[in-house]
N, C-alpha and C positions, 0 to 999 in steps of 0.2 A: 339168844346168841351165846349165852353163858355155856350151854351144853356144847355148842360147836367149838368154842374156844377151849374148853376142857379137853375135848377129844383131840383137837389139834396138838395141844401141849403134851398129851400122853403118847402121841405117835412120834417116835424118834425120827423116822425117815421124813415125815412131813415137816417136823420142826427144822431139820437140817435143810430141806428144800426152801422153806420160808426164809431162813437165814441167808441162804445163797442168793435168793432173789432180792432180798433187802439190799444187797451190795451192788446191784445193777445200777449203772450210771443214770439211766433214764428212770425217773420217778414221777408220779407213783406207778409202780409196777405190781400187778396182782397175780396170784395163782388162782385159776378158776376152774369151773366146770366139774369134771369127775373127781378132781383132787378134793373138792369139798363135798360134792353130792354123794360120792361113793362111801366116804367116811361116815356120813349120817345114815345112809342105807345099811351099812354094815352094823352100826350100833343098833338100829331098829330091829335087826335080825339076830342080835345077841352074838355077833361074831367076835371072837377074841383075836383072831388073826385077820388083819385087813386084807381086803381084796387087792391083789397086785395092781399097780398103776400101769396101764398100757402106755400112757404118755402123760406129760405134765404141761398143761396149757398155761402159758404166761401171757398176760395181756397188759397193754398200756395204751395211751391215747396221745399221739403227737401229730397234729394236723400239718406241721411244717415238713414232715417227711413226704416225699413224692414217689418213693419206690420202696422195695423191701430190704434195702441195704441196712437200714437200722435194725430191723428184725434179725437179719443175719448176723450182725455184730453182737447183739445181745445173746443170740443162740450160741454163737461161737464161745463167748465168755462162759456161759452156763455149761456148755459141753466140756470146756477145759476144766472147770471147777468141779463138776459132778458128771463125769463121762458115762456113768451107768444109767443115767436117766434119759429117756426119750423126750427131749424138750421140743415144744411146739410154741414158738413165740409169734404173736400177732399184734400188730399195731391196729387197734380197732378203728382208727381214723381212716384206714385204707380199705377196710372190709366192705364198705358199701359198694365198691367197684365190683367185687366178686359176687356180691349178693343181688346186684341190680337195684339198689335202693338209692335214695337221695343221700348226700353226705350226713353222717351221724353228728349230732351236736356234741356228744361226749361219750365216755365209756359206758355209762348207764344206758344211754339211748341205744348204743350198739348192742348191748346185752339184751335189750328189750325185743330184739329180733331173733334171738336164739330159739330153736324149735321147742324146747321144754322149759317151762318156768323154773323148774328145780335145778336146771343146769346153769341158769343165768345168775350165778352167785360167785363171788371171788373174795379172797382174803389176802392180806399182806401183813408183814411184820414191820413195825416201826419202833425202834428203841425198846425192845422187849415187850411191846404191847401188840395185840392183834387188832386189825381193823377189817371189818367185813362190809362189802357193798353187794347190793342185789337189785335187779330190775323189778322184782316182784315180791321181795321180802322172803323170809325163810319159813313162814308158817306151814305151807304145804309140804315143803321138804321135810321139816321136822315131824309132820303128821304122816309121812310115808305115802304121799301122793306123787303121782307122775302125771303132770298136767300139760296139755297141749297149749302152746302159746298162739292165740288167735292172729298174731302178726305173721304167722308162717302157715304154709299149706298143711292141712291135716294129714295128707298122704306122707309128707316128709316126717312128721311126728311118728306115725305108725311104722314107717320104714326104719327109722332109727330104733324104735322100741324092739322091732323084730330082729334087725341085723345085730344089735348089741346084746340080744338075749336077756334083757333086763328082768323080764317077768319070771324067767326060770331061775336066774341068778339070785333075785330078791323077790321070792313069791308072795310076800306080804304086801307088796306095793299095790296101790289102787290107782288105776288109770282114770284120768279125767280128760275128755269124756270117756265114760266106761260103757256107753251104749253102742259104740262102733264095733264092728267086727273087722279087726285088722286084716284077716285073710281075704276079705273082699277087695282090699286095696292093692293087692299084688297079683300080677299075672303069673300063671303057673307055666 
């Protein structure tokens, strides 16, 4: 994690985003997915300019919320604070409804259903310190792997790999499983 924390601190935009999220009233609140993953993949590919962020995924877990109004309030605050960012705020306690699962126990349990193991990682800033959580650890991410999460359909994994163009954008990545032919999973 030391490498991840060093990279986060060296990235001015990510540092500003983490400070902004630290001030959200609902805590703990993390920045997840591509915000973390892409930074590591860029470093593994020796990129000096970070890949632009399509969006910034902010996650938290509040089982007392019954609808998306809390997410919307947080997103409005973040948009007001940093309007140039495409914020995507999701209460992971509500995501089981969209995904057709039983209710998640906590934020790590929710992340354990994300399609790629390397995406199921999040970071937050607390009093000038960084904290990282992950459903699967960071070893495969730091090793440049892109792994299917067996809790999700393999077709969804390959659909995301294909639609997001990850293997062209970061050609050194190794997919796990690497024996599948993703082209056979799509209809032409």
